[in-house]
N, C-alpha and C positions, 0 to 999 in steps of 0.2 A: 605751818598751822597745830595748834596744839590740841592733845590730842589725851581723855582721861585714860587714867590705866584699869578702872574697874570694865572699860568695854575691850580694852585690848584683848583678842582669841574672839569677836562675836564677827558672825557672819554674816553682813548687812545684807548679806543678797539671798535668805532663807529664808519661806514663805512666814513660818510661824512668828520671826521676825519681825519680821514686815509685819503685820496682822496684829502684834500688841505694841507698836511703836503706834497704829494706827487707834487703837483705841484709848491711848496712853495721852494722844494728842485729840482726840476727843471730849477726852472728861476736863483736860484746860480749857478750849474753848466755851466748856457749858460752866467753867467759874471764873470769864473774864467777866464782866458785866457790858450790858449790853446796854448803846443810848438809848432812851426813851425815845420813842417816833412822837411828832409837833403831834400835838392836841387835832388838828384839822384831820391829820392823815390815820388817827383814832376813830376818829366817827367816822372819816367812811370805810374804814374796814369794820366796821362791827352795826353800823345805822341799816335798816332796816324798812322795807315796805311796810303801812299800819294795817297790822291783820283787821281784817274783818269783825263783826260780830258775831259769837259764838251761840250758834242757833238756840241749843236748851236753855242760855240763860235769857235770849228773847221771849220765851215761849214762856218762863215763869213770870218776867216781867209782865206780856200782854192778861197771861192770864190773872194776877193781881190786878190787871186795872179795871179789867171786861168781866172775867168772871170769875170775880173772890165769891159769889152766891151760888157756882157749880147751881147753873138752871139743870134742870132734868131731863131739856129735849131741845133741840137746834133744830135747822133746814138750813139742807143745801142749794143753793141757787144754781139753775140750770142752765142750758146755753140756749140760746134762742132758739124757735121753733119750738120746743117742748111743748106739752101741754101743761106745766104746771110752772110759773117762776122760778117756786121752791118746792120742794121733797121734803118733807119734816123727817127725822130720827129721833128713835125714843131712848137719847140716850145722852148723857153729858158728856159734852169735845175732849177728845183724847189730845193728849200733847203731840201727838202726830199729824190730826187733822187742824190744830193752832198751826203749826210748822206751813202746811199746806197751804195755809189761806196766807202766810204770811209771804211765801214765799210764792205766792199769786196763780198756783197750781188748783187751788178752791177759795170756795169762797162761800162764808158762811153767817147767818143769820142765828140771833138768840133772843129768848127773853129777857125783859132784865130786872125778872122776878127771881130770885133763886129758891131754892130746895126749901130752904126756910121762911119761904112766906113775902121777905122781903127786901127794898132794892134798895142800894148803892147808886143812885142816876138816872137823871130826870133825861128825855130826851125828843125834839121836836122832828118829825118827818115830814119833808117842807118841797112839795112837789111844783110851786110856779115859782114867777119872782127871779129863779137864777141866784146868782150870785149876792147879789144886790139885796135880796131875801135873807137871806144869811147873814153879810152882813149889818142887817136890820134888829134880826133876831139876837145876836151879838151886843148891841147896845144896847138893847132894851135889858138886857137879863145885866150887863153892866149896870144898868141906872138903879135894878133892884139891888142891887151888892152879889152878885153871882159870878163867880170866875164859869165861863167858858169857854167852849172851842165848837168850830164849823167844820163841818166838812161835805165839800161840794161835788158834785156827779155834774161832767159833761153833759152838754145838754144833747137827746139825740133827735131825730127826725121825726115828729111823731110823738115821742115820748116827753119823759118828766125833765121840768127845769129846774135842778133843784137839789135837796139835799139835806143834811143833817145838822142837828143842835145837840150840843150834849153837854148834861152838867152833872161833873161830878162829885158827889153829896159825903159830907165830910162823916158820917156814921149811917149806918140803917135806916132803914125806916118803912114805913105801911104805904105802900105802893097809894093809895088811895091819898094820900098825905101831900106825897110827893108829885099826884099827879097836880094838885091847887097850884103849884106850880109854874106848871106848861100850860095848863088852862090861862091861866095870868099873861105867860106873853107869848100865848097863839091871842087871846083877844086886843092884846098891843098889834102886835105884828098885823093880822087881820087890815086892821084902821089906819094901818099907816104906809101899807105896802098897797089895800085896795086887793086883798086875797079872796076866795069867794073861801067859804066854810070848809069845803070837801079836801084843800087845798093841804091843809095840816095834817096832820096824826100826832096827836101827843100818845106819851108814855113816860113812867114804866106798863104796857098791861101783858097778858097770856101769847099775845103776838108778837113773833120772833123781830128783833130789830134787825139791819146787815151789821156786820160789826168792822169797826174802822181800820185802814192801812190795806184791807183787799183790796183786790180786783173785780170792777164790775163787767161780770161775765158778758152784758151786752154791750159796754163801750171797751172793751178793753184797755181801762183805765182804772189808777188809784183813785183820782180824782187830786184835787188841791184841799194842802189843811188852812185852816183860817185861824184868827186870835186874833183877842179884844183890842188888840193895840196895832193895828193893820197890818203882822206879820203874815206873810202869806207863803206858803210850800207848798211848791207842784211834787205831787208824791212821785209822777211818774220820773222826775230826773234823779239823774245820777244811780250807781249802786243802790240795789233793792231795800239789802239789809241794811245798808249802813244808816239808809233812809229813813228808813221806818223805826232805827234805834237813837233817834233824832227826834221824832218828834214823839218817841215813846217816852222819850225824856221829856221832852216842854209840857206832856201831859202828866206826867210824875209829877212835876211841877207846881203846879196847880193844884194839887190836894188840899198842901198845907192852909190854905184862906179861901175855902169856901165859905162858910158860915158868917155872913152879918145882918141879915135880918133873922136868922131866926137860931134856935136855942134846943138840942135835943134834952129829950127826958129816957134818962138811961132806965128807971123803971119800969115802965110800957111799952120804950123799946119806940114812941114815936117822936115825929119832927113836928114843931110846934111852930107856929106862926106866935111875934109877940105881939 
């Protein structure tokens, strides 16, 4: 076996020589190009489970949709057996309170009139007729040219059987003008469904309306979301925060196409019928 003269006299059994050779071998290995892994193996190695939506981001999106007017008061829904269904609080909802609403740890109601005295939403609170009445109300809104969505609360024994219809507005308006739309939908709804006058309340008003997507403290359910195209979402199915992100996105998509029968007079900030 041929040997190299420069290694004559080197004792390869010495520990420091062995260590030096090991380091040299490691350098040589690193310099050799490694074969690329097949794409399927790379995907398996680096793929992760989908991340849940960030709570802080959902809170801000929820605030923009439903609390942009920064109402100065809110009410907390109480558990069954309390002296009152809601206890009023005289401050605007905090981010922490919104988070607790979304997570199902508390449930809140707020007025649809902001601290500026204007509203950004129209709503109806329907206590009779169940899901059928909510669907009929959504149809009436569509016939009038308005995007709307419904929130159905499961019927309680001896309690209400209905939910809310909410119609986001494309711009701020005076509450008394916005109520004209709610009153028109109410009249048509009472006629079509044969409901009693007291079965439907119209908003905006100073009284608070329960915020969407929270857990009804009496029913222990979030309920159903209904869209005008017939889509129906069970808010109690699946991971709560992921589901809420889905429905917030759906409501956000309604915003650009709200006004078809109204024009906005920006000078005096009133919504005027054509």
